[in-house]
C-alpha positions as CSV (number, residue, x, y, z in Angstrom):
1,X,-23.6,-10.0,-11.8
2,X,-23.8,-8.5,-15.3
3,X,-20.4,-8.5,-17.2
4,X,-19.0,-5.1,-18.2
5,X,-16.8,-5.2,-21.3
6,X,-16.3,-1.4,-21.7
7,X,-12.9,-0.4,-20.5
8,X,-12.9,1.6,-17.3
9,X,-12.5,5.4,-17.9
10,X,-12.9,7.9,-15.1
11,X,-11.8,11.5,-14.8
12,X,-11.4,11.0,-11.0
13,X,-12.1,8.2,-8.5
14,X,-13.4,9.8,-5.4
15,X,-16.4,8.1,-3.8
16,X,-18.0,4.7,-3.9
17,X,-21.3,6.5,-4.2
18,X,-20.3,7.3,-7.8
19,X,-19.9,3.6,-8.8
20,X,-22.6,1.1,-9.8
21,X,-22.3,-2.6,-8.9
22,X,-21.3,-3.3,-12.4
23,X,-18.5,-0.7,-12.3
24,X,-17.2,-2.1,-9.0
25,X,-17.0,-5.5,-10.7
26,X,-15.2,-4.0,-13.7
27,X,-12.6,-2.6,-11.3
28,X,-12.2,-6.0,-9.7
29,X,-11.9,-7.8,-13.0
30,X,-9.2,-5.4,-14.3
31,X,-7.3,-5.7,-11.0
32,X,-7.4,-9.5,-11.4
33,X,-6.0,-9.1,-14.9
34,X,-3.1,-7.0,-13.4
35,X,-2.6,-9.7,-10.7
36,X,-2.3,-12.2,-13.5
37,X,0.4,-10.2,-15.2
38,X,-1.4,-7.7,-17.5
39,X,0.6,-4.7,-18.6
40,X,-0.3,-1.5,-20.3
41,X,1.5,0.7,-22.8
42,X,1.4,4.5,-22.4
43,X,1.2,7.0,-25.2
44,X,4.0,9.1,-23.6
45,X,5.9,9.4,-20.4
46,X,3.3,9.9,-17.5
47,X,3.9,11.5,-14.1
48,X,2.2,10.9,-10.8
49,X,2.4,12.4,-7.4
50,X,1.0,11.3,-4.0
51,X,-0.1,14.0,-1.6
52,X,-0.7,12.4,1.8
53,X,-1.5,15.0,4.4
54,X,-2.3,12.3,6.9
55,X,0.0,9.5,8.0
56,X,-0.2,6.4,5.9
57,X,1.9,3.3,5.2
58,X,-0.2,0.9,3.2
59,X,-2.2,3.3,1.0
60,X,0.7,5.6,0.2
61,X,3.2,2.9,-0.6
62,X,0.5,0.9,-2.4
63,X,-0.4,3.8,-4.7
64,X,3.3,4.3,-5.4
65,X,3.9,0.7,-6.1
66,X,0.9,0.6,-8.4
67,X,2.1,3.7,-10.3
68,X,5.6,2.2,-10.7
69,X,4.2,-1.1,-11.9
70,X,2.3,0.8,-14.6
71,X,5.4,2.5,-15.8
72,X,4.6,5.9,-14.3
73,X,7.3,8.2,-13.1
74,X,6.6,9.3,-9.5
75,X,7.3,12.8,-8.4
76,X,8.4,13.0,-4.8
77,X,6.1,15.1,-2.6
78,X,6.7,15.6,1.2
79,X,3.8,17.4,3.0
80,X,6.1,18.4,5.9
81,X,8.3,20.4,3.6
82,X,5.7,21.6,1.1
83,X,4.4,25.1,0.7
84,X,1.1,24.0,2.3
85,X,3.0,24.8,5.6
86,X,3.4,28.4,4.3
87,X,-0.3,28.8,3.8
88,X,-0.7,27.6,0.2
89,X,-4.1,26.1,-0.5
90,X,-4.4,22.5,-1.6
91,X,-5.9,23.8,-4.9
92,X,-2.8,25.9,-5.6
93,X,-0.5,23.0,-4.7
94,X,-2.4,20.7,-7.2
95,X,-2.2,23.4,-9.9
96,X,1.5,23.8,-9.3
97,X,2.0,20.0,-9.8
98,X,-0.2,20.2,-12.9
99,X,1.8,23.1,-14.3
100,X,5.1,21.2,-14.0
101,X,3.6,18.2,-15.8
102,X,2.0,15.9,-13.3
103,X,-0.9,13.9,-14.9
104,X,-2.5,12.1,-11.9
105,X,-2.4,12.5,-8.1
106,X,-3.5,10.4,-5.2
107,X,-4.5,12.5,-2.2
108,X,-5.3,11.9,1.5
109,X,-6.5,14.7,3.7
110,X,-8.1,15.0,7.1
111,X,-11.1,17.0,5.8
112,X,-14.1,15.2,4.6
113,X,-14.8,15.7,0.8
114,X,-11.7,17.8,0.4
115,X,-11.8,17.0,-3.3
116,X,-15.0,19.0,-4.0
117,X,-13.0,22.3,-4.2
118,X,-10.5,20.6,-6.6
119,X,-13.0,19.0,-9.0
120,X,-15.1,22.2,-9.1
121,X,-12.0,24.3,-10.0
122,X,-12.1,24.8,-13.8
123,X,-8.3,25.3,-13.8
124,X,-7.6,21.8,-12.5
125,X,-7.5,19.2,-15.3
126,X,-5.3,16.4,-13.9
127,X,-7.0,13.3,-12.4
128,X,-7.5,12.7,-8.7
129,X,-7.7,9.4,-6.8
130,X,-9.1,9.8,-3.3
131,X,-6.7,8.1,-0.9
132,X,-9.0,8.8,2.1
133,X,-10.9,11.9,3.2
134,X,-11.2,12.4,6.9
135,X,-13.9,10.2,8.3
136,X,-15.6,10.3,4.9
137,X,-14.6,7.6,2.4
138,X,-11.8,5.4,1.3
139,X,-12.7,4.1,-2.2
140,X,-9.5,2.2,-3.0
141,X,-9.6,0.4,0.3
142,X,-13.2,-0.5,-0.3
143,X,-12.5,-1.8,-3.8
144,X,-9.6,-4.0,-2.5
145,X,-11.8,-5.3,0.2
146,X,-14.4,-6.3,-2.4
147,X,-11.8,-7.9,-4.6
148,X,-10.6,-10.0,-1.6
149,X,-14.2,-11.1,-0.7
150,X,-14.9,-11.9,-4.4
151,X,-11.7,-14.0,-4.7
152,X,-12.8,-15.9,-1.6
153,X,-16.4,-16.6,-2.5
154,X,-16.9,-15.8,-6.2
155,X,-20.1,-13.9,-5.4
156,X,-21.7,-11.3,-3.1
157,X,-25.4,-11.9,-3.2
158,X,-26.6,-13.1,0.2
159,X,-23.1,-13.1,1.9
160,X,-23.3,-12.0,5.5
161,X,-20.6,-9.4,6.2
162,X,-20.0,-7.8,9.6
163,X,-18.2,-4.5,10.1
164,X,-17.0,-4.3,13.7
165,X,-15.3,-1.5,15.6
166,X,-15.0,2.2,15.5
167,X,-17.9,2.8,13.0
168,X,-18.5,6.5,13.5
169,X,-14.9,7.6,12.7
170,X,-14.3,5.0,9.9
171,X,-14.2,6.0,6.3
172,X,-13.8,2.3,5.5
173,X,-17.1,1.5,7.2
174,X,-18.9,4.1,5.1
175,X,-17.4,3.0,1.8
176,X,-17.9,-0.7,2.5
177,X,-21.5,-0.5,3.8
178,X,-22.4,1.5,0.7
179,X,-20.9,-0.9,-1.9
180,X,-21.8,-4.2,-0.1
181,X,-25.5,-3.2,-0.2
182,X,-25.2,-2.5,-3.9
183,X,-23.6,-5.9,-4.5
184,X,-26.3,-7.7,-2.7
185,X,-24.5,-8.7,0.5
186,X,-26.2,-8.6,3.9
187,X,-24.4,-6.1,6.2
188,X,-24.2,-6.2,9.9
189,X,-22.4,-4.0,12.4
190,X,-20.7,-4.6,15.8
191,X,-18.6,-2.9,18.4
192,X,-19.5,-0.2,20.9
193,X,-23.2,0.6,20.4
194,X,-22.4,4.3,20.9
195,X,-20.6,4.3,17.6
196,X,-23.6,2.9,15.7
197,X,-26.1,5.7,14.7
198,X,-28.8,6.4,12.2
199,X,-26.2,6.7,9.4
200,X,-25.7,3.0,9.6
201,X,-29.3,1.8,10.2
202,X,-30.2,2.1,6.6
203,X,-27.4,-0.3,5.6
204,X,-27.6,-3.0,8.2
205,X,-28.3,-4.3,11.7
206,X,-26.1,-4.0,14.9
207,X,-25.6,-7.2,16.8
208,X,-23.3,-8.2,19.7
209,X,-20.0,-9.6,18.5
210,X,-20.7,-12.9,20.2
211,X,-23.7,-13.4,17.9
212,X,-21.9,-12.1,14.8
213,X,-19.0,-14.6,15.0
214,X,-21.4,-17.6,14.7
215,X,-23.4,-16.2,11.8
216,X,-21.1,-14.3,9.5
217,X,-19.2,-15.2,6.3
218,X,-16.9,-12.3,6.7
219,X,-15.8,-10.6,10.0
220,X,-14.3,-7.3,9.1
221,X,-12.7,-5.5,12.1
222,X,-11.8,-1.8,12.3
223,X,-9.1,0.0,14.3
224,X,-10.1,2.3,17.1
225,X,-9.1,5.8,15.7
226,X,-7.8,7.4,18.8
227,X,-6.8,10.5,16.8
228,X,-10.4,11.2,16.1
229,X,-11.8,10.5,19.7
230,X,-12.2,13.2,22.2
231,X,-10.1,13.4,25.3
232,X,-12.6,11.8,27.6
233,X,-13.1,8.8,25.3
234,X,-9.4,8.2,25.1
235,X,-9.0,8.5,28.8
236,X,-11.7,5.9,29.5
237,X,-10.3,3.5,26.9
238,X,-8.3,0.3,27.8
239,X,-7.1,-2.2,25.3
240,X,-7.9,-5.2,27.5
241,X,-11.4,-4.1,28.2
242,X,-12.1,-3.4,24.5
243,X,-10.7,-6.7,23.4
244,X,-12.8,-8.6,25.9
245,X,-16.0,-6.9,24.9
246,X,-15.6,-6.3,21.2
247,X,-12.4,-7.9,19.9
248,X,-11.8,-11.2,18.1
249,X,-10.4,-13.5,20.8
250,X,-9.3,-17.1,20.1
251,X,-12.5,-18.2,21.9
252,X,-14.7,-16.2,19.5
253,X,-12.7,-17.3,16.4
254,X,-13.3,-20.9,17.4
255,X,-17.0,-20.3,17.1
256,X,-16.8,-18.9,13.5
257,X,-18.1,-20.9,10.6
258,X,-15.5,-23.1,9.0
259,X,-15.5,-21.1,5.7
260,X,-15.6,-17.7,7.4
261,X,-12.7,-15.2,6.9
262,X,-11.2,-12.4,8.9
263,X,-10.5,-9.0,7.4
264,X,-9.0,-5.7,8.6
265,X,-8.0,-2.6,6.6
266,X,-4.9,-2.2,8.9
267,X,-3.0,-1.0,10.7
268,X,-4.0,-3.7,13.2
269,X,-3.7,-3.0,16.9
270,X,-2.8,-6.6,17.9
271,X,-4.7,-7.8,21.0
272,X,-7.1,-4.9,20.7
273,X,-9.5,-5.5,17.8
274,X,-7.9,-8.9,16.9
275,X,-5.8,-11.3,19.1
276,X,-2.2,-11.3,18.1
277,X,-2.3,-15.1,17.3
278,X,-5.2,-14.5,14.8
279,X,-3.7,-11.7,12.6
280,X,-2.0,-14.3,10.4
281,X,-4.1,-17.4,11.1
282,X,-5.4,-19.5,8.3
283,X,-8.7,-17.7,8.0
284,X,-7.1,-14.2,8.0
285,X,-7.0,-12.3,4.7
286,X,-5.4,-9.2,6.1
287,X,-2.1,-9.4,4.2
288,X,-3.9,-10.6,1.1
289,X,-6.0,-7.4,1.3
290,X,-2.7,-5.4,1.2
291,X,-1.4,-7.4,-1.8
292,X,-4.7,-6.9,-3.7
293,X,-4.5,-3.1,-2.9
294,X,-1.7,-2.7,-5.4
295,X,-3.7,-4.3,-8.2
296,X,-6.8,-2.4,-7.4
297,X,-4.9,0.9,-7.4
298,X,-3.3,-0.1,-10.8
299,X,-6.9,-0.4,-12.1
300,X,-7.9,2.9,-10.6
301,X,-4.9,4.7,-12.1
302,X,-5.4,3.0,-15.5
303,X,-9.0,4.1,-15.6
304,X,-7.9,7.8,-15.1
305,X,-5.0,7.5,-17.6
306,X,-7.5,5.9,-20.1
307,X,-9.8,8.9,-19.6
308,X,-6.9,11.2,-20.5
309,X,-6.1,9.2,-23.6
310,X,-2.7,8.1,-22.2
311,X,-3.2,4.4,-22.6
312,X,-2.4,2.6,-25.9
313,X,-5.5,0.5,-26.6
314,X,-5.6,-2.5,-29.0
């Protein structure tokens, strides 16, 4: 993979479609530098806010930790008590934060591509990091996943990576299949066949999970997103049946290649997509993914601060 020496500088980080393979690697390398102890100096006090209109533990707290590690001052924002509940648009909420001095925001919302109205508004100048848009994309999760894979193997070309589970409702699946193809990995899919459609066919092949476990370098499992399923799908769902048909059981894990790893964007439903005993087993990288998320989000925020001229460069 070609080395990129130019410092990362982005007005916004919204979609993996916007990033080349070289730019993805540049994010990974800067995140690794932060993991090794790199610090930045700011040209002035900088303020951040996190607008999470959907529930989140990992992404929300990870962005906040990343901001605090960079020396940013985090402005508290609680969607349940915000003026959005009085009918204020997201655009006006963002412009309000901008007016009081916020420089960067991380946003999660239930609507796909919510950010289009924001970046096309000529009155909005602050930088936006997409913390997840509906069933669309999740770029920071995708980047931390790529960092975790790269730390494990040191390359992407030819790696066999399976994405297994609730494909049709997963923003992680969309972001990851896009970037894994760019990086030269071979992508496979698993889980209920009804959740695999033409959107995924251009990126990889669906196989039964019993075949995948024997052939893959990376088994990446996804949570069943009950909040996005219709009533009949939820009524027919049972955890035991799903685990037996599509989950990673101890019997399937025993058939994985010796070097293969387990990943999951979390939250994990133990004994559904992954057996409880395997969530923290030797080949699991689930909590390493979470740790890497802080450093990737530091790199994302730094790229936007750099675009605004808020980072002291040597």
